[in-house]
C-alpha positions, 0 to 999 in steps of 0.5 A: 079893657076900658079907659076911664080917661074916656068918661072924664072927657064925656063928664067935663064936656057935659058939664060945659055944655049947660054951664056958664061961659066962666064955669065952662072954661074949667071944664073944657080945660079939663078936657084938653089935659086929658085929651093932650095926655092921651095923645102923648101916651098913644104917640109914645106907644106908636113909636115904641111898639109900631115902630113909627118915627118920631116924625110920622107920629108928630104928622099924624098927631097934627104936631110939628117934630120938634114938639114930640121929644118933650111930650114923649118925655112925660109919657110913663112909657118913655119918661125913663128914656128922657135926656137931661133936657127933658127931650126923647130923641130917635136913639132914646126910642130905639133903646126903648124899643130894644129894651121892651123886646129884650124884656128889660126894665131901663135902670136909671143908673144906666142912663149916661150922665151929660159931658162936663168941660174940664180945663186941662189946666188952670191959669 
């Protein structure tokens, strides 16, 4: 199976190689954006399919552990498990692993709603 994003990166690098500096910036930014999305998807696959911890995935990717949660939340594999604050936690990854093993798809209606403070009485 071929991933067209590798070809997109090659094309952007070719475009940047002989372009004037200002034009090369656009091509290089494109490379970074595509590579970043690919990195996020591979981290998601690693934590869900290969049972790698978020900490280990962060270390292998050269990122801090705190930077991985929001990146995982942007992936197609874990977006449905993201919390309202836009992060994926280890508990969310475990749920995704469980759902994957059970062959179940996540139902957005099953996501817990955040707790809200309600005063017992108003004075």
